[in-house]
N, C-alpha and C positions, 0 to 999 in steps of 0.2 A: 504494500500500500504506500502511496505517495500523497503528500498533502502540500499545498501552497496556501498558507493562511496568514496574510492575504497574498493573492497572486502578485508576483514581483519580489517576494521576499525569499529567504533561504528555504530550500526544499526540505521537507520533513519526511524521512524514509522509515517505514516500518511502524507496526502497531505500538511497540514500546515507546518509540520516540514521539508518536502522536499522543499517546496517553500522558507522557511527561509534559508535552506542550500544553495540553488542556488543563493539566494539574497546576501548571505555573504560568498560564497564559494571561491575557489582558484583564481578567477579572479575578479578584481574591475571594469573593463571596459566591453563593449560589447564583445560578443564572436562570432567569425565567425567559423563555423564548415563545414568540407567537408568530405563526405563519401570516404572511401578507398575501392573500390570494391562493390560487391553486398551485399544486406541484405540477410541473410540466415534464412529460416523459417523451423521449424520442430515442429510438435505437437502444443503445445500452447506457443511456444517460438520464439523469433526473436533475431538474433545476427548480429552485424555489427561493423566494424572497422571504425574509423573516426579520423580526426585531428582537434583539437580545437586551434584557434589562439586568443590571447589576451594578453595585458600587456607585449608585447615583448617576449612572450613565445609561444611555440608550444607543445601541448600535444597529444601524440599518445595513443588512448584509444580504448578498445573494450567493448561495452555494450551488455548485454543480458537482454531482457525483457521477463517476463513470464506473460501471460494473464489469467484472470479468465474466468468463464463460461459466463460472460457478455461482453467479449472482452475488459475489462478494464485492465490496467496495475496492476498486483498484486505484482510484484517484479522487481526491477532494480538492476542488478549486473554490476558494472563498474570495468573493469580490467585495472589498470595502477598503476605506482609507480613513484617515482622521477627519476628513470632510463629512463622513457618515456617522460620526460619533457626536452625540448631544449630551452635554453635562446638565443634569437635572437639579443639581444642588445649588 
């Protein structure tokens, strides 16, 4: 599995590295996420927009997942930047 979160940053390789990234990622508290609209499916990919809330911030993100022949996630592409982060405090 490979992840770019966000796209344009250092590649995250493997499940262990991805778990470590989410454990020590941009939020220090629990994350509440809400879908913005429908999940879009095409070929072996799924794309969806969502809002993540935590630490007094709101992040507007679009994720694209690509699946392998075993329907396991092969690639995660997260589209967001600081322009998509709102400080609520």
